[in-house]
Structure formats: structure tokens, C-alpha cells
C-alpha positions in Angstrom: 35.3 4.3 79.8 38.6 6.0 79.0 40.7 3.3 80.6 39.2 0.7 78.2 40.0 2.6 75.0 41.8 0.2 72.7 41.3 -2.8 75.0 39.8 -6.1 73.9 36.3 -7.1 74.7 34.8 -10.4 73.8 31.0 -10.7 73.4 29.4 -14.1 73.1 26.1 -14.6 71.3 26.8 -11.3 69.3 24.8 -12.1 66.2 21.5 -10.5 67.4 19.5 -9.0 70.3 21.4 -8.1 73.4 24.7 -9.4 72.2 24.6 -7.3 69.0 23.6 -4.2 70.9 26.5 -4.7 73.4 29.0 -5.3 70.6 28.1 -2.1 68.9 28.0 -0.1 72.1 31.5 -1.3 73.1 32.9 -0.6 69.7 31.4 2.9 69.8 33.0 3.4 73.2 36.5 2.8 71.7 37.1 -0.9 72.5 38.3 -3.6 70.1 35.4 -6.0 70.0 35.3 -9.6 69.0 31.8 -10.9 68.5 31.4 -14.6 68.9 28.5 -16.4 67.2 27.5 -19.4 65.2 25.9 -17.1 62.6 29.1 -15.2 62.1 27.8 -13.4 59.0 25.3 -11.6 61.1 28.1 -10.2 63.3 29.8 -8.9 60.1 26.6 -7.2 59.2 26.6 -5.2 62.4 29.4 -3.1 61.0 26.9 -1.4 58.7 25.4 0.2 61.9 28.7 1.7 63.0 30.3 5.0 62.1 33.1 4.6 59.5 35.7 5.6 62.2 34.9 2.5 64.3 33.9 -0.2 61.7 37.4 -1.7 62.0 37.0 -2.1 65.7 34.4 -4.9 65.4 35.6 -8.4 64.5 33.6 -11.6 64.0 34.6 -15.0 65.1 32.6 -18.2 64.5 32.2 -20.0 67.8 29.6 -22.3 69.3 30.0 -21.8 73.0 28.2 -25.1 73.7 31.4 -26.8 72.4 34.5 -26.6 74.4 36.8 -27.2 71.4 35.3 -24.2 69.7 35.9 -22.0 72.7 39.5 -23.1 73.2 40.3 -22.6 69.5 38.6 -19.2 69.5 40.3 -17.8 72.6 43.7 -19.1 71.3 43.1 -17.2 68.1 42.1 -14.0 70.0 45.3 -14.2 72.0 47.4 -14.7 68.9 45.8 -11.9 66.9 44.8 -9.4 69.6 47.0 -10.2 72.5 44.3 -11.4 74.9 41.0 -10.6 76.6 40.4 -7.6 78.8 36.6 -7.7 79.1 34.3 -10.7 78.6 30.6 -10.4 78.1 28.9 -13.8 78.6 25.7 -13.1 76.7 25.1 -16.3 74.7 21.9 -18.0 75.9 19.2 -20.2 74.6 15.7 -21.3 75.5 14.0 -24.4 74.2 10.2 -24.4 73.9 9.1 -27.5 75.9 8.3 -28.6 79.4 10.4 -30.6 81.9 7.8 -33.4 81.8 7.9 -33.7 78.0 11.4 -32.5 76.9 13.8 -34.8 75.2 17.2 -35.0 76.9 18.9 -33.3 74.0 16.9 -30.0 74.4 17.8 -29.9 78.1 21.5 -30.6 77.4 21.6 -27.8 74.8 20.3 -25.2 77.3 22.8 -26.3 80.0 25.7 -26.6 77.6 25.2 -23.0 76.4 23.8 -21.1 79.4 26.0 -22.8 82.1 29.0 -24.7 80.7 29.7 -22.3 77.9 29.7 -19.4 80.3 32.0 -21.2 82.8 34.5 -22.2 80.1 34.6 -18.8 78.4 35.1 -17.2 81.9 37.9 -19.6 82.6 39.7 -18.8 79.4 39.2 -15.1 79.8 40.5 -15.3 83.4 43.6 -17.2 82.3 44.3 -14.5 79.7 43.9 -11.7 82.2 46.0 -13.4 84.9 48.8 -14.2 82.5 49.1 -10.5 81.5 48.3 -9.1 85.0 45.2 -7.3 83.7 42.5 -6.1 86.0 39.8 -7.1 83.7 36.0 -7.5 83.9 33.8 -10.5 83.4 30.1 -9.8 82.9 27.3 -12.5 82.9 24.0 -11.6 81.2 21.8 -13.3 83.6 18.0 -12.9 84.0 15.4 -12.1 86.7 14.6 -15.9 86.2 18.0 -16.5 87.9 16.6 -15.1 91.2 13.0 -16.5 91.1 10.9 -18.8 88.9 8.4 -16.8 86.8 4.9 -18.2 86.5 5.3 -18.4 82.8 4.7 -21.4 80.6 7.3 -23.7 79.0 10.4 -22.2 80.6 11.5 -25.7 81.7 15.2 -25.7 82.7 15.9 -22.1 81.7 15.3 -20.7 85.2 17.5 -23.4 86.7 20.3 -22.5 84.2 20.1 -18.8 85.2 20.0 -19.7 89.0 23.3 -21.4 88.2 24.7 -18.2 86.8 23.7 -16.3 90.0 25.6 -18.9 92.1 28.5 -18.9 89.6 28.9 -15.1 89.8 29.3 -15.3 93.6 31.6 -18.3 93.4 33.8 -16.4 90.9 33.8 -13.3 93.1 35.1 -15.3 96.0 37.7 -17.1 93.9 39.0 -13.9 92.3 39.3 -12.3 95.7 41.1 -15.4 97.1 43.5 -15.3 94.2 44.4 -11.7 95.1 43.2 -10.3 91.7 41.3 -7.1 91.1 39.4 -8.7 88.2 35.7 -7.8 88.5 32.7 -10.0 88.0 29.2 -8.8 87.5 25.8 -10.3 86.9 23.2 -8.3 84.9 19.7 -9.6 85.2 17.2 -8.2 82.8 13.4 -8.7 82.9 11.7 -9.3 79.6 13.7 -8.0 76.6 12.4 -7.8 73.0 14.8 -10.4 71.4 14.6 -13.5 69.3 14.8 -15.7 72.4 11.5 -14.3 73.8 8.7 -16.9 73.8 5.8 -16.2 71.6 3.5 -16.2 74.6 5.2 -13.1 75.9 4.2 -11.2 72.7 0.6 -12.4 72.9 0.4 -11.3 76.5 1.4 -7.8 75.5 3.8 -7.6 78.5 6.1 -4.6 78.9 9.5 -5.2 77.5 13.0 -3.7 77.6 15.0 -3.1 74.4 18.4 -4.7 73.8 20.0 -1.2 73.9 18.9 -0.8 77.5 21.1 -3.8 78.5 24.0 -2.5 76.5 23.8 0.8 78.4 23.9 -1.2 81.6 27.1 -2.9 80.4 28.7 0.4 79.7 27.8 1.6 83.2 29.2 -1.4 85.1 32.5 -1.5 83.2 32.8 2.3 83.5 32.8 2.2 87.3 36.1 3.2 89.1 38.6 0.3 89.8 37.6 0.1 93.4 33.9 -0.3 92.6 32.4 -3.7 91.8 28.7 -3.9 90.7 28.0 -7.4 91.8 24.3 -7.6 90.6 22.3 -5.3 88.5 18.6 -6.0 88.0 16.7 -4.2 85.2 13.0 -4.5 84.7 10.6 -2.7 82.4 8.0 -0.5 84.1 5.0 -2.6 84.8 6.6 -6.0 84.6 4.6 -8.6 86.6 7.5 -10.8 87.6 
């Protein structure tokens, strides 16, 4: 992690759960962290969990990644204030409790706009920042085991499809980055069940085994801490005893 000391990491969906844990872990590791969220005040509150010596390394930015204008404005602000992006963690993701047969169109669009389009646009802006400054950066997508199969679990509707898209996007980006001659890395991290706000109520009633958000944050530290010649393309993490 020494080579990332003082470098800029952007974490989307940083207000709670996995995103909050990642933001705190990267700040503690010596990076300058910008946490993007709609509930920006919750990102500010994360500073209370940080040692005094690193509180100033975490910054909050209000951004709804389902809206391209928000993303463009936020990344322009990051470039102006911090110089650009070195590491991007695409963590923002949502799940709407419905079925495909019953869902109204808006719920489906919200999932795709956040889980797929938001990830793609944030990645594009981060890549342009890295390319312009000749930075060998790292883009990480927080995917899901649902991006590699479809769990027999009620009311996931279009969520697995959105995560399957992330799996394909990761490989497409790897090929594009190689073709462009860059050494920018791209990684998909696919957790199983994690104890977060997005978790459906049914998962709690089933008493299924769960990971903690900090487990995923540790995985992020691992993949960005690999040597420059090593690219972890896919990392799958499941709790012991998971049925999926």
C-alpha cells in the first residue's frame, strides 16, 4: 500500500455498509478519500471513527450516481480540488423489493441507472483522469455472487442481471485498457451475503450466514496492494456455509 500513500481514492455509495467500511480502510491506509453519497452527512459522520491523524484524509461529496450530471460535476470538482483520481471503488448499488412480473418501470430503471450506468460513467471519468495524468490507477467494481449465477432467492428481480452486466463490463474494460496500452488495473470483487442495509429482510429471517462490510474492505486493500504486474481480475468472497 506504500505506493498509494497520499493518492486519491473515490468511493461511491460511501454513506453506509461496504462503502463506509472501504472509505475508512483506505483513509487509515494513508490515502486521500472522497466518499460519494446522496446522504453526504453520513459520510461526514464516518470521521468520528477515524484516528485524529487521518480525519482530514476523508472528504464527503454529495453525488447521486444514477444522474450523469451529478457525476460529471463531482469528478470535475475532484480534479480541481485534489488533482484527479488514482483509485476508484464503484460500490454504489441498490435493490428494489419487487418482482419482474409486478415491478413498475421506474423501480427497474433505478436499479440499472445506479448499478450499471452509474458504474460505467464513473469508470469513464476516472479513466480519463488517470489517462490525462499518465497514472497507472486501479478501478474496482463491487460486484456480487449474483453477477455469476442467479440465486434462488425471492424478489431479486433485475438485480442479478445488473450484476451480470458488471461481470461483463469488467472483462470489457480489461480488454480496452490493454488495447489502449495502459497499465490501469480493473478488478471485480464479488461478495456473497453481507450484513448491510441493502440486504432483503428475507435474508435475516432465514438466518443465513453473512459477511461483514469490513471483510470486503480488507479485500479491497488486498487487491490494490498487489504489485504493479499483478491484476486480480475477479475475487469471490463467501461466508462459510453460504448456500449459493
